[in-house]
N, CA, C and O of each residue as an XYZ file, in Angstrom:
800
protein
N     153.974     73.392    174.903
C     154.342     72.466    175.960
C     153.786     72.945    177.277
O     154.041     74.086    177.662
N     153.039     72.122    177.985
C     152.436     72.532    179.293
C     153.477     72.791    180.310
O     154.543     72.175    180.290
N     153.194     73.701    181.213
C     154.119     73.990    182.327
C     154.003     72.904    183.364
O     152.963     72.252    183.449
N     155.093     72.673    184.204
C     154.994     71.688    185.321
C     153.894     72.081    186.295
O     153.562     73.260    186.422
N     153.340     71.113    186.969
C     152.220     71.355    187.857
C     152.615     72.307    189.009
O     151.770     72.988    189.590
N     153.935     72.331    189.320
C     154.364     73.263    190.396
C     154.951     74.571    189.802
O     155.692     75.289    190.473
N     154.612     74.849    188.570
C     155.142     76.020    187.904
C     154.762     77.326    188.647
O     153.682     77.441    189.226
N     155.693     78.300    188.606
C     155.440     79.603    189.185
C     154.780     80.510    188.147
O     154.434     81.648    188.465
N     154.597     80.035    186.916
C     153.968     80.837    185.891
C     152.457     80.720    186.044
O     151.920     79.640    186.286
N     151.784     81.864    185.897
C     150.316     81.896    186.121
C     149.633     82.341    184.831
O     150.010     83.325    184.195
N     148.634     81.584    184.487
C     147.777     81.972    183.334
C     146.412     82.384    183.860
O     145.664     81.539    184.349
N     146.068     83.681    183.770
C     144.775     84.103    184.328
C     143.624     83.529    183.579
O     143.750     83.240    182.388
N     142.490     83.348    184.234
C     141.284     82.826    183.580
C     140.725     83.803    182.545
O     139.994     83.402    181.639
N     141.068     85.066    182.680
C     140.611     86.110    181.780
C     141.678     87.145    181.527
O     142.429     87.506    182.433
N     141.752     87.634    180.277
C     142.710     88.666    180.009
C     142.041     90.047    179.841
O     142.632     90.994    179.322
N     140.789     90.111    180.303
C     140.084     91.396    180.324
C     139.587     91.794    181.708
O     139.269     92.959    181.947
N     139.519     90.814    182.628
C     139.061     91.130    183.978
C     140.296     91.264    184.911
O     141.312     90.598    184.710
N     140.180     92.141    185.932
C     141.275     92.284    186.898
C     141.664     90.947    187.535
O     140.829     90.064    187.737
N     142.937     90.830    187.840
C     143.436     89.617    188.515
C     142.857     89.490    189.876
O     142.626     90.483    190.567
N     142.610     88.223    190.280
C     142.316     87.929    191.655
C     143.634     87.486    192.319
O     144.046     86.334    192.188
N     144.270     88.393    193.013
C     145.612     88.116    193.575
C     145.610     86.994    194.567
O     146.659     86.412    194.839
N     144.492     86.679    195.104
C     144.403     85.544    196.076
C     144.692     84.242    195.354
O     145.091     83.270    195.997
N     144.507     84.184    194.039
C     144.774     82.958    193.322
C     146.214     82.837    192.857
O     146.632     81.778    192.389
N     146.980     83.925    192.986
C     148.355     83.889    192.647
C     149.268     83.447    193.777
O     150.232     82.711    193.568
N     148.943     83.913    194.987
C     149.796     83.665    196.134
C     148.988     83.070    197.271
O     147.919     83.567    197.623
N     149.518     81.998    197.839
C     148.778     81.356    198.922
C     148.706     82.197    200.177
O     147.749     82.110    200.947
N     149.742     83.024    200.377
C     149.801     83.916    201.529
C     149.784     85.363    201.091
O     150.570     85.773    200.237
N     148.878     86.140    201.682
C     148.784     87.589    201.340
C     149.929     88.339    201.954
O     150.132     88.305    203.168
N     150.691     89.027    201.102
C     151.815     89.852    201.601
C     151.857     91.111    200.705
O     151.229     91.122    199.646
N     152.572     92.147    201.104
C     152.710     93.299    200.219
C     153.261     92.839    198.843
O     154.173     92.016    198.769
N     152.687     93.388    197.776
C     152.999     92.935    196.424
C     153.919     93.969    195.702
O     153.660     95.173    195.712
N     154.985     93.449    195.090
C     155.806     94.271    194.232
C     155.804     93.652    192.831
O     155.952     92.440    192.669
N     155.631     94.520    191.822
C     155.476     94.078    190.458
C     156.591     94.619    189.602
O     156.872     95.818    189.625
N     157.240     93.737    188.834
C     158.249     94.168    187.888
C     157.664     94.099    186.485
O     157.303     93.020    186.015
N     157.567     95.251    185.810
C     157.047     95.305    184.480
C     158.216     95.133    183.484
O     159.041     96.031    183.313
N     158.261     93.975    182.845
C     159.394     93.649    181.941
C     160.515     93.024    182.735
O     161.515     93.682    183.023
N     160.366     91.761    183.095
C     161.358     91.112    184.016
C     162.626     90.667    183.305
O     163.596     90.295    183.965
N     162.645     90.694    181.993
C     163.876     90.341    181.250
C     164.433     88.961    181.676
O     163.726     87.953    181.662
N     165.698     88.959    182.045
C     166.349     87.672    182.408
C     165.950     87.182    183.772
O     166.321     86.074    184.158
N     165.188     87.988    184.530
C     164.680     87.562    185.843
C     165.673     87.727    186.966
O     165.360     87.361    188.099
N     166.854     88.258    186.715
C     167.872     88.276    187.743
C     167.454     89.170    188.916
O     167.699     88.825    190.072
N     166.832     90.305    188.630
C     166.440     91.194    189.742
C     165.297     90.557    190.564
O     165.374     90.535    191.792
N     164.269     90.054    189.923
C     163.061     89.630    190.672
C     163.389     88.347    191.477
O     162.905     88.176    192.596
N     164.199     87.467    190.907
C     164.535     86.236    191.654
C     165.382     86.573    192.868
O     165.127     86.067    193.961
N     166.398     87.432    192.688
C     167.184     87.828    193.819
C     166.335     88.512    194.921
O     166.531     88.275    196.113
N     165.425     89.332    194.497
C     164.572     90.119    195.434
C     163.604     89.221    196.188
O     163.398     89.375    197.391
N     163.003     88.262    195.443
C     162.072     87.369    196.119
C     162.771     86.505    197.123
O     162.226     86.221    198.190
N     163.999     86.071    196.793
C     164.755     85.229    197.700
C     165.171     86.020    198.970
O     165.199     85.459    200.066
N     165.483     87.286    198.818
C     165.924     88.095    199.916
C     164.817     88.651    200.794
O     165.053     89.031    201.941
N     163.604     88.697    200.249
C     162.474     89.293    200.974
C     161.276     88.350    201.033
O     160.288     88.598    200.343
N     161.317     87.316    201.799
C     160.235     86.342    201.895
C     158.958     86.924    202.482
O     157.909     86.285    202.409
N     159.018     88.121    203.061
C     157.843     88.761    203.620
C     157.067     89.587    202.570
O     156.122     90.291    202.925
N     157.452     89.508    201.301
C     156.787     90.243    200.252
C     156.555     89.309    199.056
O     157.327     88.379    198.820
N     155.493     89.571    198.320
C     155.218     88.784    197.092
C     155.732     89.551    195.885
O     155.651     90.779    195.849
N     156.254     88.844    194.906
C     156.803     89.441    193.673
C     156.162     88.835    192.445
O     156.096     87.615    192.300
N     155.690     89.700    191.559
C     155.071     89.265    190.311
C     155.849     89.860    189.171
O     155.987     91.078    189.065
N     156.368     88.980    188.302
C     157.130     89.432    187.165
C     156.290     89.371    185.867
O     155.720     88.331    185.535
N     156.230     90.480    185.161
C     155.494     90.565    183.903
C     156.474     90.587    182.757
O     157.384     91.415    182.715
N     156.279     89.656    181.810
C     157.213     89.542    180.697
C     156.459     88.979    179.473
O     155.597     88.109    179.593
N     156.811     89.498    178.326
C     156.108     89.083    177.086
C     156.722     87.820    176.487
O     156.025     87.077    175.796
N     158.030     87.552    176.735
C     158.696     86.457    176.114
C     158.666     85.190    177.023
O     159.132     85.203    178.163
N     158.115     84.140    176.476
C     157.919     82.902    177.263
C     159.215     82.302    177.702
O     159.298     81.796    178.821
N     160.245     82.332    176.871
C     161.524     81.763    177.256
C     162.143     82.416    178.469
O     162.745     81.751    179.312
N     161.985     83.765    178.552
C     162.479     84.455    179.746
C     161.680     84.057    180.991
O     162.258     83.867    182.061
N     160.400     83.933    180.862
C     159.548     83.527    181.998
C     159.857     82.118    182.474
O     159.807     81.837    183.672
N     160.175     81.234    181.541
C     160.534     79.880    181.952
C     161.871     79.839    182.682
O     162.068     79.000    183.561
N     162.782     80.725    182.332
C     164.005     80.853    183.083
C     163.747     81.314    184.527
O     164.356     80.803    185.466
N     162.834     82.288    184.689
C     162.465     82.759    186.004
C     161.817     81.618    186.801
O     162.116     81.411    187.977
N     160.929     80.889    186.130
C     160.236     79.776    186.781
C     161.215     78.711    187.238
O     161.074     78.197    188.348
N     162.205     78.358    186.423
C     163.176     77.342    186.746
C     163.984     77.758    187.955
O     164.130     77.000    188.914
N     164.520     78.997    187.898
C     165.315     79.469    189.018
C     164.496     79.641    190.275
O     164.986     79.329    191.360
N     163.287     80.118    190.181
C     162.467     80.308    191.379
C     162.064     78.994    192.023
O     162.029     78.897    193.249
N     161.755     77.969    191.213
C     161.385     76.646    191.760
C     162.615     76.000    192.424
O     162.498     75.362    193.470
N     163.774     76.169    191.814
C     164.991     75.607    192.358
C     165.292     76.186    193.770
O     165.817     75.493    194.641
N     164.942     77.476    193.960
C     165.135     78.126    195.252
C     163.938     77.978    196.193
O     163.994     78.434    197.335
N     162.857     77.347    195.729
C     161.660     77.167    196.578
C     160.970     78.452    196.913
O     160.543     78.645    198.052
N     160.846     79.351    195.940
C     160.295     80.699    196.211
C     158.751     80.684    196.065
O     158.221     80.805    194.961
N     158.069     80.538    197.179
C     156.603     80.548    197.138
C     156.055     81.963    196.973
O     154.857     82.153    196.761
N     156.938     82.949    197.071
C     156.489     84.365    196.943
C     156.796     84.974    195.594
O     156.855     86.195    195.454
N     156.995     84.115    194.589
C     157.328     84.584    193.241
C     156.377     83.975    192.220
O     156.078     82.782    192.260
N     155.905     84.820    191.302
C     155.085     84.341    190.178
C     155.428     85.105    188.946
O     155.919     86.231    189.033
N     155.186     84.532    187.799
C     155.412     85.172    186.529
C     154.139     85.103    185.669
O     153.362     84.154    185.767
N     153.944     86.121    184.833
C     152.784     86.174    184.012
C     153.212     86.692    182.632
O     153.900     87.707    182.528
N     152.802     85.991    181.593
C     153.157     86.331    180.245
C     152.077     87.274    179.625
O     150.958     86.859    179.321
N     152.467     88.538    179.459
C     151.557     89.536    178.929
C     152.313     90.778    178.634
O     153.389     90.971    179.201
N     151.816     91.658    177.765
C     152.462     92.930    177.492
C     152.262     93.847    178.703
O     151.164     93.942    179.252
N     153.337     94.514    179.103
C     153.387     95.238    180.368
C     152.410     96.392    180.448
O     151.764     96.574    181.480
N     152.283     97.173    179.396
C     151.367     98.288    179.402
C     149.913     97.871    179.528
O     149.150     98.498    180.263
N     149.523     96.828    178.824
C     148.169     96.285    178.922
C     147.894     95.753    180.313
O     146.825     95.988    180.878
N     148.854     95.041    180.861
C     148.678     94.481    182.219
C     148.486     95.596    183.215
O     147.602     95.499    184.066
N     149.272     96.651    183.150
C     149.170     97.723    184.065
C     147.799     98.418    183.995
O     147.203     98.773    185.013
N     147.328     98.594    182.757
C     146.090     99.397    182.582
C     144.855     98.587    182.911
O     143.892     99.126    183.457
N     144.863     97.293    182.589
C     143.623     96.510    182.617
C     143.590     95.358    183.628
O     142.512     95.032    184.124
N     144.690     94.748    183.945
C     144.615     93.525    184.793
C     145.021     93.764    186.268
O     144.521     93.074    187.156
N     145.904     94.713    186.530
C     146.339     94.916    187.892
C     145.240     95.674    188.662
O     144.854     96.773    188.261
N     144.748     95.107    189.739
C     143.604     95.777    190.445
C     144.059     97.067    191.080
O     145.243     97.241    191.371
N     143.117     97.981    191.299
C     143.416     99.255    191.933
C     143.975     99.078    193.334
O     143.546     98.211    194.095
N     144.949     99.929    193.652
C     145.536     99.992    195.010
C     145.984     98.631    195.506
O     145.814     98.301    196.679
N     146.581     97.810    194.569
C     146.912     96.443    194.899
C     148.403     96.223    195.174
O     148.771     95.172    195.698
N     149.259     97.172    194.839
C     150.673     96.842    195.017
C     151.442     97.971    195.762
O     151.076     99.146    195.739
N     152.505     97.531    196.403
C     153.327     98.460    197.169
C     154.405     99.131    196.316
O     154.874    100.220    196.647
N     154.787     98.496    195.245
C     155.881     99.028    194.392
C     155.805     98.497    192.983
O     155.438     97.347    192.742
N     156.164     99.371    192.054
C     156.352     99.001    190.645
C     157.838     99.181    190.298
O     158.445    100.197    190.637
N     158.402     98.199    189.629
C     159.770     98.250    189.217
C     159.826     98.138    187.703
O     159.281     97.196    187.126
N     160.487     99.102    187.054
C     160.659     99.093    185.605
C     162.149     99.313    185.323
O     162.651    100.430    185.445
N     162.841     98.252    184.951
C     164.294     98.316    184.797
C     164.702     98.054    183.324
O     164.484     96.969    182.783
N     165.289     99.072    182.715
C     165.796     98.966    181.364
C     164.743     98.613    180.367
O     164.919     97.666    179.600
N     163.633     99.349    180.342
C     162.597     99.118    179.321
C     163.130     99.485    177.966
O     164.089    100.249    177.847
N     162.502     98.934    176.927
C     162.884     99.271    175.543
C     162.841    100.776    175.325
O     161.791    101.390    175.513
N     163.958    101.387    174.931
C     163.958    102.847    174.802
C     163.312    103.381    173.506
O     163.052    104.579    173.389
N     163.056    102.485    172.539
C     162.459    102.875    171.279
C     163.197    104.172    170.807
O     162.565    105.227    170.771
N     164.457    104.128    170.461
C     165.267    105.314    170.273
C     164.885    106.188    169.072
O     165.145    107.391    169.093
N     164.276    105.618    168.030
C     163.918    106.442    166.878
C     162.755    107.370    167.209
O     161.794    106.958    167.860
N     162.840    108.610    166.765
C     161.843    109.602    167.101
C     160.419    109.130    166.801
O     159.513    109.343    167.607
N     160.224    108.504    165.671
C     158.897    108.066    165.265
C     158.331    106.934    166.156
O     157.137    106.636    166.133
N     159.231    106.325    166.932
C     158.815    105.188    167.746
C     158.669    105.563    169.208
O     158.251    104.718    169.999
N     158.988    106.776    169.607
C     158.957    107.132    171.035
C     157.583    106.963    171.654
O     157.458    106.773    172.864
N     156.554    107.030    170.826
C     155.194    106.871    171.332
C     154.951    105.432    171.901
O     153.982    105.203    172.624
N     155.826    104.506    171.566
C     155.721    103.140    172.062
C     156.361    102.964    173.421
O     156.236    101.878    173.987
N     157.032    103.943    173.983
C     157.674    103.774    175.261
C     156.682    103.540    176.356
O     155.623    104.167    176.396
N     157.023    102.625    177.262
C     156.123    102.342    178.402
C     155.944    103.540    179.294
O     154.830    103.839    179.725
N     157.058    104.248    179.583
C     156.992    105.402    180.496
C     156.703    106.637    179.644
O     157.627    107.319    179.202
N     155.451    106.918    179.420
C     155.000    108.087    178.684
C     154.087    108.934    179.537
O     154.005    108.749    180.752
N     153.396    109.868    178.895
C     152.592    110.841    179.649
C     151.524    110.213    180.505
O     151.178    110.746    181.559
N     150.980    109.058    180.057
C     149.905    108.404    180.802
C     150.360    107.554    181.950
O     149.574    107.176    182.819
N     151.680    107.246    181.944
C     152.153    106.245    182.904
C     151.971    106.648    184.354
O     151.513    105.809    185.130
N     152.293    107.868    184.791
C     152.119    108.184    186.187
C     150.665    107.983    186.685
O     150.460    107.517    187.806
N     149.691    108.322    185.880
C     148.300    108.127    186.302
C     147.964    106.657    186.401
O     147.265    106.250    187.329
N     148.436    105.857    185.481
C     148.227    104.412    185.523
C     148.901    103.798    186.753
O     148.323    102.944    187.425
N     150.084    104.224    187.029
C     150.804    103.769    188.193
C     150.071    104.150    189.483
O     149.964    103.336    190.401
N     149.581    105.355    189.549
C     148.896    105.836    190.758
C     147.624    105.027    190.973
O     147.232    104.832    192.123
N     146.962    104.545    189.925
C     145.757    103.771    190.089
C     146.031    102.438    190.803
O     145.223    102.022    191.633
N     147.139    101.764    190.503
C     147.427    100.432    191.023
C     148.213    100.427    192.331
O     148.252     99.435    193.059
N     148.845    101.588    192.605
C     149.632    101.634    193.849
C     148.821    101.953    195.051
O     147.846    102.699    194.966
N     149.195    101.409    196.171
C     148.636    101.780    197.459
C     149.197    103.134    197.831
O     150.268    103.511    197.353
N     148.478    103.893    198.695
C     149.001    105.197    199.120
C     150.380    105.016    199.756
O     150.592    104.146    200.600
N     151.308    105.871    199.318
C     152.712    105.735    199.747
C     153.519    104.741    198.936
O     154.697    104.510    199.209
N     152.872    104.147    197.928
C     153.580    103.166    197.063
C     154.654    103.823    196.243
O     154.650    105.039    196.051
N     155.593    103.004    195.751
C     156.749    103.553    195.055
C     156.860    103.052    193.605
O     156.428    101.951    193.264
N     157.441    103.886    192.799
C     157.825    103.487    191.420
C     159.353    103.638    191.343
O     159.916    104.690    191.645
N     159.988    102.548    190.929
C     161.462    102.572    190.825
C     161.835    102.326    189.363
O     161.379    101.361    188.750
N     162.667    103.208    188.812
C     163.038    103.206    187.397
C     164.529    103.080    187.183
O     165.310    103.651    187.944
N     164.934    102.361    186.187
C     166.330    102.318    185.757
C     166.432    102.313    184.254
O     165.594    101.712    183.582
N     167.425    102.960    183.716
C     167.695    102.885    182.243
C     169.143    103.248    182.017
O     169.790    103.873    182.857
N     169.628    102.849    180.883
C     170.955    103.289    180.442
C     170.857    104.324    179.332
O     171.866    104.775    178.789
N     169.607    104.697    179.000
C     169.358    105.560    177.830
C     169.051    106.995    178.371
O     168.036    107.202    179.037
N     169.913    107.942    178.084
C     169.797    109.270    178.645
C     168.528    109.997    178.211
O     167.864    110.633    179.029
N     168.188    109.904    176.920
C     166.972    110.596    176.442
C     165.716    110.007    177.079
O     164.808    110.751    177.451
N     165.652    108.714    177.208
C     164.525    108.109    177.885
C     164.448    108.496    179.348
O     163.358    108.695    179.884
N     165.590    108.604    179.993
C     165.650    109.014    181.414
C     165.089    110.425    181.577
O     164.353    110.701    182.525
N     165.436    111.304    180.660
C     164.858    112.681    180.711
C     163.352    112.628    180.553
O     162.647    113.392    181.213
N     162.824    111.744    179.692
C     161.392    111.672    179.545
C     160.760    111.089    180.815
O     159.695    111.544    181.232
N     161.387    110.111    181.422
C     160.856    109.566    182.680
C     160.716    110.656    183.727
O     159.689    110.779    184.394
N     161.800    111.461    183.855
C     161.816    112.510    184.861
C     160.767    113.583    184.523
O     160.128    114.121    185.427
N     160.593    113.887    183.281
C     159.650    114.880    182.841
C     158.215    114.517    183.155
O     157.460    115.326    183.694
N     157.844    113.282    182.811
C     156.427    112.917    183.014
C     156.092    112.787    184.528
O     154.961    113.051    184.935
N     157.072    112.383    185.344
C     156.795    112.372    186.782
C     156.832    113.716    187.398
O     156.114    113.958    188.368
N     157.663    114.648    186.871
C     157.671    116.008    187.361
C     156.306    116.676    187.146
O     155.885    117.528    187.929
N     155.634    116.272    186.078
C     154.320    116.873    185.746
C     153.191    116.263    186.579
O     152.071    116.773    186.588
N     153.494    115.179    187.271
C     152.451    114.477    188.084
C     152.623    114.882    189.525
O     153.468    114.332    190.231
N     151.830    115.843    189.973
C     152.022    116.375    191.360
C     151.599    115.410    192.442
O     151.781    115.690    193.627
N     151.037    114.276    192.056
C     150.696    113.261    193.104
C     151.843    112.323    193.393
O     151.684    111.411    194.204
N     153.031    112.508    192.746
C     154.193    111.806    193.062
C     155.284    112.692    193.528
O     155.390    113.808    193.019
N     156.111    112.298    194.455
C     157.289    113.056    194.890
C     158.527    112.258    194.645
O     158.489    111.028    194.678
N     159.632    112.929    194.399
C     160.929    112.315    194.142
C     161.511    111.748    195.411
O     161.444    112.388    196.460
N     162.071    110.581    195.343
C     162.805    110.000    196.488
C     164.124    109.470    195.997
O     164.312    109.208    194.809
N     165.053    109.314    196.956
C     166.287    108.601    196.641
C     165.994    107.119    196.503
O     165.203    106.563    197.265
N     166.629    106.479    195.531
C     166.514    105.053    195.429
C     167.201    104.438    196.631
O     168.367    104.752    196.871
N     166.528    103.555    197.425
C     167.141    102.981    198.578
C     168.455    102.238    198.173
O     168.523    101.558    197.149
N     169.469    102.406    199.023
C     170.764    101.757    198.697
C     170.658    100.290    198.546
O     171.307     99.722    197.668
N     169.860     99.624    199.371
C     169.681     98.175    199.264
C     169.095     97.744    197.960
O     169.464     96.709    197.404
N     168.138     98.575    197.450
C     167.527     98.260    196.186
C     168.505     98.531    195.034
O     168.549     97.738    194.093
N     169.275     99.598    195.067
C     170.204     99.896    194.024
C     171.282     98.837    193.962
O     171.881     98.620    192.909
N     171.539     98.169    195.087
C     172.622     97.152    195.125
C     172.230     95.873    194.415
O     173.107     95.085    194.061
N     170.939     95.633    194.192
C     170.503     94.435    193.482
C     170.449     94.745    191.993
O     169.517     95.398    191.522
N     171.442     94.280    191.260
C     171.550     94.638    189.864
C     171.226     93.461    188.956
O     171.366     92.304    189.353
N     170.803     93.750    187.766
C     170.464     92.674    186.831
C     171.708     92.256    186.065
O     172.708     92.975    186.048
N     171.642     91.085    185.429
C     172.781     90.646    184.587
C     172.979     91.609    183.420
O     174.111     91.886    183.024
N     171.869     92.122    182.865
C     171.907     93.075    181.790
C     172.601     94.353    182.234
O     173.419     94.908    181.501
N     172.276     94.816    183.424
C     172.885     96.024    184.001
C     174.378     95.826    184.223
O     175.174     96.724    183.948
N     174.744     94.701    184.701
C     176.127     94.392    184.997
C     176.987     94.468    183.704
O     178.108     94.977    183.711
N     176.436     93.962    182.645
C     177.137     93.995    181.386
C     177.339     95.420    180.894
O     178.421     95.758    180.414
N     176.303     96.270    181.007
C     176.429     97.660    180.608
C     177.426     98.401    181.468
O     178.240     99.173    180.961
N     177.365     98.168    182.783
C     178.266     98.861    183.674
C     179.703     98.467    183.378
O     180.603     99.299    183.493
N     179.943     97.184    182.988
C     181.295     96.735    182.685
C     181.840     97.434    181.431
O     183.053     97.531    181.246
N     180.940     97.914    180.581
C     181.337     98.664    179.396
C     181.477    100.153    179.647
O     181.728    100.923    178.720
N     181.314    100.570    180.923
C     181.397    101.969    181.296
C     180.121    102.739    181.088
O     180.144    103.968    181.147
N     178.992    102.068    180.844
C     177.717    102.708    180.636
C     177.001    102.774    182.034
O     176.697    101.728    182.609
N     176.742    103.968    182.562
C     176.185    104.057    183.893
C     174.704    103.726    183.932
O     174.007    103.837    182.924
N     174.221    103.315    185.116
C     172.807    103.143    185.363
C     172.211    104.484    185.812
O     172.717    105.128    186.730
N     171.150    104.876    185.159
C     170.378    106.055    185.546
C     169.164    105.604    186.306
O     168.357    104.827    185.796
N     169.019    106.097    187.559
C     167.962    105.639    188.443
C     167.048    106.787    188.873
O     167.479    107.935    188.981
N     165.785    106.456    189.116
C     164.886    107.440    189.703
C     163.820    106.676    190.501
O     163.390    105.600    190.087
N     163.399    107.226    191.629
C     162.365    106.643    192.437
C     161.326    107.698    192.808
O     161.665    108.859    193.041
N     160.055    107.286    192.863
C     158.959    108.204    193.126
C     158.011    107.604    194.115
O     157.767    106.398    194.098
N     157.463    108.438    194.990
C     156.492    107.965    195.994
C     155.126    108.569    195.721
O     155.012    109.772    195.485
N     154.130    107.772    195.751
C     152.744    108.222    195.590
C     152.228    108.896    196.868
O     152.327    108.321    197.952
N     151.691    110.083    196.749
C     151.201    110.813    197.918
C     150.088    110.033    198.624
O     149.297    109.353    197.970
N     150.027    110.128    199.924
C     148.932    109.549    200.697
C     147.770    110.536    200.636
O     147.991    111.741    200.513
N     146.531    110.038    200.720
C     145.383    110.934    200.664
C     145.315    111.837    201.843
O     144.400    112.654    201.943
């Protein structure tokens, strides 16, 4: 089924060439990218609260993207777009170098079985891939409810001397997802980490 003509969902002309961000947003603003937007609750709230920034949500499941599209259009969010693609591939091949101010990865699939850990998005290669697409001083913000995955996240960034640890800004931590709210209600805490890319 085709998307409405005013849809916030974007289909790139190529899935092998870097995105032309000028075709996504009519107004150039600092870009923040959420890899794995899930139900869209974080990115829609953030785009509504920060009209001076552009937000791009990456999600593999079309139904979730259509939910983001519907909510974003209802709120008239010209600074929000969604793209259907696998997050790791998008980060490595489609997001242009030094193009974004922040990456957000909230509650990625933990792949809990030992033999599946290699499928985790935040692995040994992730800091270098993030550094490629971030502008100097750009941030990576992470959240998970999975303690083992959180240890891995901290470990791979500790090994990347081009990133430094930062406190997650209170305003950012206050914007929670529906998924996160459900976990917190069950007594499962949110584990957070933020990192800043060194300036040259």
